[in-house]
Biotite code that builds the C-alpha atoms (Angstrom):
import biotite.structure as struc

atoms = struc.array([
    struc.Atom([48.360, 72.484, 119.797], chain_id="A", res_id=1, res_name="MET", atom_name="CA", element="C"),
    struc.Atom([47.819, 74.072, 116.391], chain_id="A", res_id=2, res_name="GLU", atom_name="CA", element="C"),
    struc.Atom([50.935, 76.235, 116.879], chain_id="A", res_id=3, res_name="LYS", atom_name="CA", element="C"),
    struc.Atom([53.019, 73.129, 117.542], chain_id="A", res_id=4, res_name="ASN", atom_name="CA", element="C"),
    struc.Atom([51.657, 71.500, 114.402], chain_id="A", res_id=5, res_name="ASN", atom_name="CA", element="C"),
    struc.Atom([52.411, 74.629, 112.390], chain_id="A", res_id=6, res_name="ASP", atom_name="CA", element="C"),
    struc.Atom([55.987, 74.832, 113.705], chain_id="A", res_id=7, res_name="SER", atom_name="CA", element="C"),
    struc.Atom([56.542, 71.136, 112.979], chain_id="A", res_id=8, res_name="ALA", atom_name="CA", element="C"),
    struc.Atom([55.202, 71.626, 109.478], chain_id="A", res_id=9, res_name="ALA", atom_name="CA", element="C"),
    struc.Atom([57.611, 74.513, 108.934], chain_id="A", res_id=10, res_name="GLU", atom_name="CA", element="C"),
    struc.Atom([60.537, 72.607, 110.419], chain_id="A", res_id=11, res_name="LEU", atom_name="CA", element="C"),
    struc.Atom([60.137, 69.538, 108.201], chain_id="A", res_id=12, res_name="LYS", atom_name="CA", element="C"),
    struc.Atom([60.917, 71.266, 104.873], chain_id="A", res_id=13, res_name="PRO", atom_name="CA", element="C"),
    struc.Atom([63.885, 73.026, 106.466], chain_id="A", res_id=14, res_name="ARG", atom_name="CA", element="C"),
    struc.Atom([65.318, 69.742, 107.719], chain_id="A", res_id=15, res_name="VAL", atom_name="CA", element="C"),
    struc.Atom([64.793, 68.180, 104.300], chain_id="A", res_id=16, res_name="GLU", atom_name="CA", element="C"),
    struc.Atom([66.588, 71.092, 102.610], chain_id="A", res_id=17, res_name="MET", atom_name="CA", element="C"),
    struc.Atom([69.524, 70.840, 105.015], chain_id="A", res_id=18, res_name="GLU", atom_name="CA", element="C"),
    struc.Atom([69.767, 67.107, 104.368], chain_id="A", res_id=19, res_name="ALA", atom_name="CA", element="C"),
    struc.Atom([69.680, 67.708, 100.621], chain_id="A", res_id=20, res_name="ALA", atom_name="CA", element="C"),
    struc.Atom([72.399, 70.344, 100.857], chain_id="A", res_id=21, res_name="GLN", atom_name="CA", element="C"),
    struc.Atom([74.551, 68.039, 102.979], chain_id="A", res_id=22, res_name="SER", atom_name="CA", element="C"),
    struc.Atom([74.158, 65.223, 100.441], chain_id="A", res_id=23, res_name="ALA", atom_name="CA", element="C"),
    struc.Atom([75.095, 67.538, 97.574], chain_id="A", res_id=24, res_name="LEU", atom_name="CA", element="C"),
    struc.Atom([78.121, 68.812, 99.483], chain_id="A", res_id=25, res_name="THR", atom_name="CA", element="C"),
    struc.Atom([79.254, 65.248, 100.108], chain_id="A", res_id=26, res_name="THR", atom_name="CA", element="C"),
    struc.Atom([78.964, 64.479, 96.388], chain_id="A", res_id=27, res_name="LEU", atom_name="CA", element="C"),
    struc.Atom([80.824, 67.670, 95.522], chain_id="A", res_id=28, res_name="ALA", atom_name="CA", element="C"),
    struc.Atom([83.695, 66.796, 97.874], chain_id="A", res_id=29, res_name="GLU", atom_name="CA", element="C"),
    struc.Atom([84.003, 63.369, 96.302], chain_id="A", res_id=30, res_name="LYS", atom_name="CA", element="C"),
    struc.Atom([84.080, 64.920, 92.834], chain_id="A", res_id=31, res_name="VAL", atom_name="CA", element="C"),
    struc.Atom([86.666, 67.495, 94.004], chain_id="A", res_id=32, res_name="ARG", atom_name="CA", element="C"),
    struc.Atom([88.899, 64.741, 95.360], chain_id="A", res_id=33, res_name="ALA", atom_name="CA", element="C"),
    struc.Atom([88.594, 62.770, 92.131], chain_id="A", res_id=34, res_name="ARG", atom_name="CA", element="C"),
    struc.Atom([89.383, 65.820, 90.007], chain_id="A", res_id=35, res_name="LEU", atom_name="CA", element="C"),
    struc.Atom([92.384, 66.541, 92.213], chain_id="A", res_id=36, res_name="GLY", atom_name="CA", element="C"),
    struc.Atom([93.693, 63.035, 91.507], chain_id="A", res_id=37, res_name="ARG", atom_name="CA", element="C"),
    struc.Atom([93.100, 63.556, 87.795], chain_id="A", res_id=38, res_name="ARG", atom_name="CA", element="C"),
    struc.Atom([95.154, 66.749, 87.791], chain_id="A", res_id=39, res_name="PHE", atom_name="CA", element="C"),
    struc.Atom([97.864, 64.936, 89.774], chain_id="A", res_id=40, res_name="PHE", atom_name="CA", element="C"),
    struc.Atom([97.994, 62.099, 87.246], chain_id="A", res_id=41, res_name="VAL", atom_name="CA", element="C"),
    struc.Atom([97.869, 64.495, 84.291], chain_id="A", res_id=42, res_name="GLN", atom_name="CA", element="C"),
    struc.Atom([100.857, 66.375, 85.709], chain_id="A", res_id=43, res_name="CYS", atom_name="CA", element="C"),
    struc.Atom([102.808, 63.134, 85.965], chain_id="A", res_id=44, res_name="LEU", atom_name="CA", element="C"),
    struc.Atom([101.848, 62.220, 82.409], chain_id="A", res_id=45, res_name="ARG", atom_name="CA", element="C"),
    struc.Atom([103.081, 65.551, 81.075], chain_id="A", res_id=46, res_name="ARG", atom_name="CA", element="C"),
    struc.Atom([106.562, 64.832, 82.354], chain_id="A", res_id=47, res_name="GLY", atom_name="CA", element="C"),
    struc.Atom([106.612, 61.048, 82.135], chain_id="A", res_id=48, res_name="GLN", atom_name="CA", element="C"),
    struc.Atom([109.209, 61.126, 79.342], chain_id="A", res_id=49, res_name="TRP", atom_name="CA", element="C"),
    struc.Atom([111.064, 64.386, 79.921], chain_id="A", res_id=50, res_name="ALA", atom_name="CA", element="C"),
    struc.Atom([111.737, 64.130, 83.670], chain_id="A", res_id=51, res_name="VAL", atom_name="CA", element="C"),
    struc.Atom([113.286, 60.608, 83.672], chain_id="A", res_id=52, res_name="PRO", atom_name="CA", element="C"),
    struc.Atom([115.352, 61.456, 80.581], chain_id="A", res_id=53, res_name="LEU", atom_name="CA", element="C"),
    struc.Atom([116.660, 64.613, 82.244], chain_id="A", res_id=54, res_name="VAL", atom_name="CA", element="C"),
    struc.Atom([117.466, 62.519, 85.311], chain_id="A", res_id=55, res_name="GLY", atom_name="CA", element="C"),
    struc.Atom([119.420, 60.013, 83.203], chain_id="A", res_id=56, res_name="MET", atom_name="CA", element="C"),
    struc.Atom([121.352, 62.810, 81.486], chain_id="A", res_id=57, res_name="VAL", atom_name="CA", element="C"),
    struc.Atom([122.165, 64.358, 84.869], chain_id="A", res_id=58, res_name="LEU", atom_name="CA", element="C"),
    struc.Atom([123.384, 61.048, 86.264], chain_id="A", res_id=59, res_name="ILE", atom_name="CA", element="C"),
    struc.Atom([125.462, 60.424, 83.135], chain_id="A", res_id=60, res_name="ALA", atom_name="CA", element="C"),
    struc.Atom([127.023, 63.891, 83.494], chain_id="A", res_id=61, res_name="ALA", atom_name="CA", element="C"),
    struc.Atom([127.819, 63.246, 87.152], chain_id="A", res_id=62, res_name="LEU", atom_name="CA", element="C"),
    struc.Atom([129.514, 59.981, 86.206], chain_id="A", res_id=63, res_name="ARG", atom_name="CA", element="C"),
    struc.Atom([131.386, 61.347, 83.194], chain_id="A", res_id=64, res_name="TRP", atom_name="CA", element="C"),
    struc.Atom([132.393, 64.788, 84.413], chain_id="A", res_id=65, res_name="PHE", atom_name="CA", element="C"),
    struc.Atom([132.016, 64.462, 88.189], chain_id="A", res_id=66, res_name="GLY", atom_name="CA", element="C"),
    struc.Atom([133.629, 60.996, 88.332], chain_id="A", res_id=67, res_name="HIS", atom_name="CA", element="C"),
    struc.Atom([130.820, 59.574, 90.453], chain_id="A", res_id=68, res_name="TRP", atom_name="CA", element="C"),
    struc.Atom([131.165, 55.879, 91.226], chain_id="A", res_id=69, res_name="ASN", atom_name="CA", element="C"),
    struc.Atom([128.249, 55.512, 93.645], chain_id="A", res_id=70, res_name="SER", atom_name="CA", element="C"),
    struc.Atom([125.311, 57.322, 95.184], chain_id="A", res_id=71, res_name="GLY", atom_name="CA", element="C"),
    struc.Atom([123.443, 58.069, 91.948], chain_id="A", res_id=72, res_name="GLU", atom_name="CA", element="C"),
    struc.Atom([120.339, 56.321, 93.265], chain_id="A", res_id=73, res_name="ILE", atom_name="CA", element="C"),
    struc.Atom([119.855, 59.196, 95.713], chain_id="A", res_id=74, res_name="TRP", atom_name="CA", element="C"),
    struc.Atom([119.900, 61.659, 92.834], chain_id="A", res_id=75, res_name="VAL", atom_name="CA", element="C"),
    struc.Atom([117.245, 59.609, 91.030], chain_id="A", res_id=76, res_name="ALA", atom_name="CA", element="C"),
    struc.Atom([115.082, 59.371, 94.156], chain_id="A", res_id=77, res_name="LEU", atom_name="CA", element="C"),
    struc.Atom([115.395, 63.109, 94.775], chain_id="A", res_id=78, res_name="ALA", atom_name="CA", element="C"),
    struc.Atom([114.239, 63.814, 91.225], chain_id="A", res_id=79, res_name="ILE", atom_name="CA", element="C"),
    struc.Atom([111.279, 61.450, 91.546], chain_id="A", res_id=80, res_name="LEU", atom_name="CA", element="C"),
    struc.Atom([110.213, 62.813, 94.941], chain_id="A", res_id=81, res_name="LEU", atom_name="CA", element="C"),
    struc.Atom([110.447, 66.396, 93.670], chain_id="A", res_id=82, res_name="SER", atom_name="CA", element="C"),
    struc.Atom([108.367, 65.433, 90.651], chain_id="A", res_id=83, res_name="TRP", atom_name="CA", element="C"),
    struc.Atom([105.714, 63.794, 92.829], chain_id="A", res_id=84, res_name="LEU", atom_name="CA", element="C"),
    struc.Atom([105.685, 66.835, 95.112], chain_id="A", res_id=85, res_name="GLY", atom_name="CA", element="C"),
    struc.Atom([105.109, 69.201, 92.194], chain_id="A", res_id=86, res_name="VAL", atom_name="CA", element="C"),
    struc.Atom([102.313, 66.971, 90.864], chain_id="A", res_id=87, res_name="ALA", atom_name="CA", element="C"),
    struc.Atom([100.672, 66.864, 94.311], chain_id="A", res_id=88, res_name="THR", atom_name="CA", element="C"),
    struc.Atom([100.720, 70.649, 94.635], chain_id="A", res_id=89, res_name="VAL", atom_name="CA", element="C"),
    struc.Atom([99.409, 70.950, 91.079], chain_id="A", res_id=90, res_name="TRP", atom_name="CA", element="C"),
    struc.Atom([96.506, 68.605, 91.821], chain_id="A", res_id=91, res_name="GLY", atom_name="CA", element="C"),
    struc.Atom([95.555, 70.355, 95.057], chain_id="A", res_id=92, res_name="LEU", atom_name="CA", element="C"),
    struc.Atom([95.866, 73.808, 93.500], chain_id="A", res_id=93, res_name="TRP", atom_name="CA", element="C"),
    struc.Atom([93.575, 73.014, 90.563], chain_id="A", res_id=94, res_name="HIS", atom_name="CA", element="C"),
    struc.Atom([90.806, 71.321, 92.518], chain_id="A", res_id=95, res_name="ARG", atom_name="CA", element="C"),
    struc.Atom([87.593, 73.237, 91.786], chain_id="A", res_id=96, res_name="PRO", atom_name="CA", element="C"),
    struc.Atom([85.308, 74.720, 94.387], chain_id="A", res_id=97, res_name="ARG", atom_name="CA", element="C"),
    struc.Atom([82.165, 72.925, 95.526], chain_id="A", res_id=98, res_name="VAL", atom_name="CA", element="C"),
    struc.Atom([79.761, 74.508, 93.037], chain_id="A", res_id=99, res_name="LEU", atom_name="CA", element="C"),
    struc.Atom([82.275, 74.239, 90.181], chain_id="A", res_id=100, res_name="GLN", atom_name="CA", element="C"),
    struc.Atom([82.786, 70.557, 91.011], chain_id="A", res_id=101, res_name="ALA", atom_name="CA", element="C"),
    struc.Atom([79.062, 69.923, 90.624], chain_id="A", res_id=102, res_name="LEU", atom_name="CA", element="C"),
    struc.Atom([79.090, 71.817, 87.320], chain_id="A", res_id=103, res_name="MET", atom_name="CA", element="C"),
    struc.Atom([81.847, 69.503, 86.117], chain_id="A", res_id=104, res_name="VAL", atom_name="CA", element="C"),
    struc.Atom([79.853, 66.528, 87.341], chain_id="A", res_id=105, res_name="TRP", atom_name="CA", element="C"),
    struc.Atom([76.732, 67.720, 85.515], chain_id="A", res_id=106, res_name="ASP", atom_name="CA", element="C"),
    struc.Atom([78.766, 67.973, 82.326], chain_id="A", res_id=107, res_name="GLU", atom_name="CA", element="C"),
    struc.Atom([80.368, 64.532, 82.701], chain_id="A", res_id=108, res_name="CYS", atom_name="CA", element="C"),
    struc.Atom([77.167, 62.775, 83.695], chain_id="A", res_id=109, res_name="SER", atom_name="CA", element="C"),
    struc.Atom([74.913, 64.676, 81.262], chain_id="A", res_id=110, res_name="ALA", atom_name="CA", element="C"),
    struc.Atom([72.732, 65.801, 84.186], chain_id="A", res_id=111, res_name="SER", atom_name="CA", element="C"),
    struc.Atom([71.806, 69.108, 82.536], chain_id="A", res_id=112, res_name="GLN", atom_name="CA", element="C"),
    struc.Atom([72.960, 71.263, 85.474], chain_id="A", res_id=113, res_name="ASP", atom_name="CA", element="C"),
    struc.Atom([70.602, 69.504, 87.874], chain_id="A", res_id=114, res_name="ARG", atom_name="CA", element="C"),
    struc.Atom([73.087, 69.096, 90.737], chain_id="A", res_id=115, res_name="PHE", atom_name="CA", element="C"),
    struc.Atom([74.760, 72.504, 90.415], chain_id="A", res_id=116, res_name="ALA", atom_name="CA", element="C"),
    struc.Atom([71.415, 74.300, 90.183], chain_id="A", res_id=117, res_name="SER", atom_name="CA", element="C"),
    struc.Atom([70.105, 72.435, 93.235], chain_id="A", res_id=118, res_name="ALA", atom_name="CA", element="C"),
    struc.Atom([73.087, 73.518, 95.304], chain_id="A", res_id=119, res_name="LEU", atom_name="CA", element="C"),
    struc.Atom([72.814, 77.106, 94.076], chain_id="A", res_id=120, res_name="SER", atom_name="CA", element="C"),
    struc.Atom([69.141, 77.131, 95.081], chain_id="A", res_id=121, res_name="PHE", atom_name="CA", element="C"),
    struc.Atom([69.983, 75.933, 98.569], chain_id="A", res_id=122, res_name="GLU", atom_name="CA", element="C"),
    struc.Atom([72.767, 78.463, 99.014], chain_id="A", res_id=123, res_name="GLN", atom_name="CA", element="C"),
    struc.Atom([70.669, 81.481, 98.061], chain_id="A", res_id=124, res_name="GLN", atom_name="CA", element="C"),
    struc.Atom([69.475, 83.828, 100.795], chain_id="A", res_id=125, res_name="ASP", atom_name="CA", element="C"),
    struc.Atom([65.859, 84.121, 99.707], chain_id="A", res_id=126, res_name="GLN", atom_name="CA", element="C"),
    struc.Atom([63.267, 81.481, 100.441], chain_id="A", res_id=127, res_name="GLU", atom_name="CA", element="C"),
    struc.Atom([62.928, 78.690, 97.911], chain_id="A", res_id=128, res_name="LEU", atom_name="CA", element="C"),
    struc.Atom([59.876, 78.438, 95.759], chain_id="A", res_id=129, res_name="THR", atom_name="CA", element="C"),
    struc.Atom([57.837, 75.260, 95.697], chain_id="A", res_id=130, res_name="ALA", atom_name="CA", element="C"),
    struc.Atom([59.372, 74.279, 92.354], chain_id="A", res_id=131, res_name="GLY", atom_name="CA", element="C"),
    struc.Atom([62.921, 74.881, 93.590], chain_id="A", res_id=132, res_name="GLN", atom_name="CA", element="C"),
    struc.Atom([62.273, 72.894, 96.752], chain_id="A", res_id=133, res_name="ARG", atom_name="CA", element="C"),
    struc.Atom([60.846, 70.003, 94.737], chain_id="A", res_id=134, res_name="LEU", atom_name="CA", element="C"),
    struc.Atom([63.869, 70.116, 92.415], chain_id="A", res_id=135, res_name="HIS", atom_name="CA", element="C"),
    struc.Atom([66.286, 69.933, 95.366], chain_id="A", res_id=136, res_name="CYS", atom_name="CA", element="C"),
    struc.Atom([64.458, 66.998, 96.912], chain_id="A", res_id=137, res_name="LEU", atom_name="CA", element="C"),
    struc.Atom([64.428, 65.112, 93.615], chain_id="A", res_id=138, res_name="GLN", atom_name="CA", element="C"),
    struc.Atom([68.147, 65.673, 93.137], chain_id="A", res_id=139, res_name="VAL", atom_name="CA", element="C"),
    struc.Atom([68.811, 64.493, 96.688], chain_id="A", res_id=140, res_name="LYS", atom_name="CA", element="C"),
    struc.Atom([67.342, 61.109, 95.768], chain_id="A", res_id=141, res_name="GLU", atom_name="CA", element="C"),
    struc.Atom([69.870, 60.831, 92.917], chain_id="A", res_id=142, res_name="GLU", atom_name="CA", element="C"),
    struc.Atom([72.934, 61.683, 95.004], chain_id="A", res_id=143, res_name="VAL", atom_name="CA", element="C"),
    struc.Atom([73.562, 58.170, 96.330], chain_id="A", res_id=144, res_name="ALA", atom_name="CA", element="C"),
    struc.Atom([73.622, 56.714, 92.819], chain_id="A", res_id=145, res_name="GLU", atom_name="CA", element="C"),
    struc.Atom([75.771, 59.586, 91.571], chain_id="A", res_id=146, res_name="ALA", atom_name="CA", element="C"),
    struc.Atom([78.398, 58.964, 94.271], chain_id="A", res_id=147, res_name="GLN", atom_name="CA", element="C"),
    struc.Atom([78.789, 55.402, 93.052], chain_id="A", res_id=148, res_name="GLN", atom_name="CA", element="C"),
    struc.Atom([79.397, 56.625, 89.490], chain_id="A", res_id=149, res_name="GLN", atom_name="CA", element="C"),
    struc.Atom([82.068, 59.229, 90.237], chain_id="A", res_id=150, res_name="VAL", atom_name="CA", element="C"),
    struc.Atom([85.027, 56.950, 89.499], chain_id="A", res_id=151, res_name="ASN", atom_name="CA", element="C"),
    struc.Atom([83.365, 55.625, 86.359], chain_id="A", res_id=152, res_name="GLU", atom_name="CA", element="C"),
    struc.Atom([82.412, 59.031, 84.963], chain_id="A", res_id=153, res_name="LYS", atom_name="CA", element="C"),
    struc.Atom([85.755, 60.604, 85.913], chain_id="A", res_id=154, res_name="LEU", atom_name="CA", element="C"),
    struc.Atom([88.361, 57.943, 85.007], chain_id="A", res_id=155, res_name="PRO", atom_name="CA", element="C"),
    struc.Atom([92.040, 58.487, 85.704], chain_id="A", res_id=156, res_name="LEU", atom_name="CA", element="C"),
    struc.Atom([94.476, 58.598, 82.765], chain_id="A", res_id=157, res_name="PRO", atom_name="CA", element="C"),
    struc.Atom([96.874, 55.687, 82.322], chain_id="A", res_id=158, res_name="SER", atom_name="CA", element="C"),
    struc.Atom([100.287, 55.943, 83.999], chain_id="A", res_id=159, res_name="LEU", atom_name="CA", element="C"),
    struc.Atom([101.945, 53.084, 82.137], chain_id="A", res_id=160, res_name="ARG", atom_name="CA", element="C"),
    struc.Atom([104.562, 55.350, 80.575], chain_id="A", res_id=161, res_name="GLY", atom_name="CA", element="C"),
    struc.Atom([105.300, 56.921, 83.954], chain_id="A", res_id=162, res_name="PHE", atom_name="CA", element="C"),
    struc.Atom([106.024, 53.560, 85.589], chain_id="A", res_id=163, res_name="PHE", atom_name="CA", element="C"),
    struc.Atom([108.125, 52.369, 82.646], chain_id="A", res_id=164, res_name="VAL", atom_name="CA", element="C"),
    struc.Atom([110.292, 55.480, 82.575], chain_id="A", res_id=165, res_name="MET", atom_name="CA", element="C"),
    struc.Atom([110.587, 55.559, 86.369], chain_id="A", res_id=166, res_name="THR", atom_name="CA", element="C"),
    struc.Atom([111.841, 51.974, 86.335], chain_id="A", res_id=167, res_name="ALA", atom_name="CA", element="C"),
    struc.Atom([114.355, 52.855, 83.603], chain_id="A", res_id=168, res_name="LEU", atom_name="CA", element="C"),
    struc.Atom([115.627, 55.833, 85.600], chain_id="A", res_id=169, res_name="LEU", atom_name="CA", element="C"),
    struc.Atom([116.105, 53.753, 88.756], chain_id="A", res_id=170, res_name="LEU", atom_name="CA", element="C"),
    struc.Atom([117.773, 50.960, 86.796], chain_id="A", res_id=171, res_name="ALA", atom_name="CA", element="C"),
    struc.Atom([120.124, 53.434, 85.131], chain_id="A", res_id=172, res_name="PHE", atom_name="CA", element="C"),
    struc.Atom([120.996, 54.901, 88.535], chain_id="A", res_id=173, res_name="ALA", atom_name="CA", element="C"),
    struc.Atom([121.885, 51.481, 89.938], chain_id="A", res_id=174, res_name="VAL", atom_name="CA", element="C"),
    struc.Atom([123.673, 49.933, 86.953], chain_id="A", res_id=175, res_name="LEU", atom_name="CA", element="C"),
    struc.Atom([127.328, 50.945, 86.416], chain_id="A", res_id=176, res_name="PRO", atom_name="CA", element="C"),
    struc.Atom([126.708, 52.424, 82.968], chain_id="A", res_id=177, res_name="VAL", atom_name="CA", element="C"),
    struc.Atom([129.237, 55.174, 82.070], chain_id="A", res_id=178, res_name="LEU", atom_name="CA", element="C"),
    struc.Atom([130.799, 54.956, 85.514], chain_id="A", res_id=179, res_name="ARG", atom_name="CA", element="C"),
    struc.Atom([134.513, 55.825, 85.463], chain_id="A", res_id=180, res_name="PRO", atom_name="CA", element="C"),
    struc.Atom([136.880, 53.049, 86.337], chain_id="A", res_id=181, res_name="GLY", atom_name="CA", element="C"),
    struc.Atom([138.691, 53.288, 89.658], chain_id="A", res_id=182, res_name="ILE", atom_name="CA", element="C"),
    struc.Atom([142.415, 53.733, 89.232], chain_id="A", res_id=183, res_name="ALA", atom_name="CA", element="C"),
    struc.Atom([144.682, 51.503, 91.259], chain_id="A", res_id=184, res_name="ALA", atom_name="CA", element="C"),
    struc.Atom([146.068, 54.461, 93.156], chain_id="A", res_id=185, res_name="GLY", atom_name="CA", element="C"),
    struc.Atom([142.569, 55.766, 93.973], chain_id="A", res_id=186, res_name="ASP", atom_name="CA", element="C"),
    struc.Atom([141.322, 52.521, 95.453], chain_id="A", res_id=187, res_name="ALA", atom_name="CA", element="C"),
    struc.Atom([140.759, 52.808, 99.177], chain_id="A", res_id=188, res_name="ARG", atom_name="CA", element="C"),
    struc.Atom([141.682, 49.966, 101.481], chain_id="A", res_id=189, res_name="LEU", atom_name="CA", element="C"),
    struc.Atom([139.695, 49.101, 104.553], chain_id="A", res_id=190, res_name="SER", atom_name="CA", element="C"),
    struc.Atom([141.313, 48.962, 107.989], chain_id="A", res_id=191, res_name="ASP", atom_name="CA", element="C"),
    struc.Atom([141.352, 45.168, 107.891], chain_id="A", res_id=192, res_name="GLU", atom_name="CA", element="C"),
    struc.Atom([143.096, 45.193, 104.525], chain_id="A", res_id=193, res_name="MET", atom_name="CA", element="C"),
    struc.Atom([145.663, 47.704, 105.807], chain_id="A", res_id=194, res_name="LEU", atom_name="CA", element="C"),
    struc.Atom([146.371, 45.581, 108.887], chain_id="A", res_id=195, res_name="ASN", atom_name="CA", element="C"),
    struc.Atom([146.715, 42.461, 106.767], chain_id="A", res_id=196, res_name="GLU", atom_name="CA", element="C"),
    struc.Atom([149.104, 44.266, 104.418], chain_id="A", res_id=197, res_name="ALA", atom_name="CA", element="C"),
    struc.Atom([151.176, 45.496, 107.335], chain_id="A", res_id=198, res_name="GLN", atom_name="CA", element="C"),
    struc.Atom([151.462, 41.982, 108.718], chain_id="A", res_id=199, res_name="LYS", atom_name="CA", element="C"),
    struc.Atom([152.692, 40.701, 105.367], chain_id="A", res_id=200, res_name="HIS", atom_name="CA", element="C"),
    struc.Atom([155.155, 43.590, 105.164], chain_id="A", res_id=201, res_name="ALA", atom_name="CA", element="C"),
    struc.Atom([156.593, 42.727, 108.592], chain_id="A", res_id=202, res_name="GLU", atom_name="CA", element="C"),
])
């Protein structure tokens, strides 16, 4: 009976430590996802003026030198999709690891390395001391509140300029600005128009 009590007493701290580590990992994943979005948005902001302007210049060149009279919207959409793809890869590539994410969170929330140190304690191979175990359990109680503050402590930059310039690029692609005029000899007639003309000719 005493052995069962001893094993239960040993099992309880282990279960508590595993629960604390799981809670910290959940917080870290949420912070990682938020930081990935921030890098994504920052990448879009870096090119929010240059990329649409380059797209407009390219479309103008296609109209002026390539004599394009239609289809420029697909060029604009291809540029925007490529830009979004690059920003997505950039955001995923620069997401920090779990421990680094908690270090960033400690810095943003002024937690004095409490969360990162708790996770590092739980990931070490040697047995935790009583003080380390108490620290991890105390931090676990703060995880739920910290998860609710992630979006507030890690705000996303504004994308107002991105949306404005994207709208200008799409509008420029649709409007017939700098489009070459169609010469009378280059105008194509539909089959119905050809049949109607033939009837009049007969």
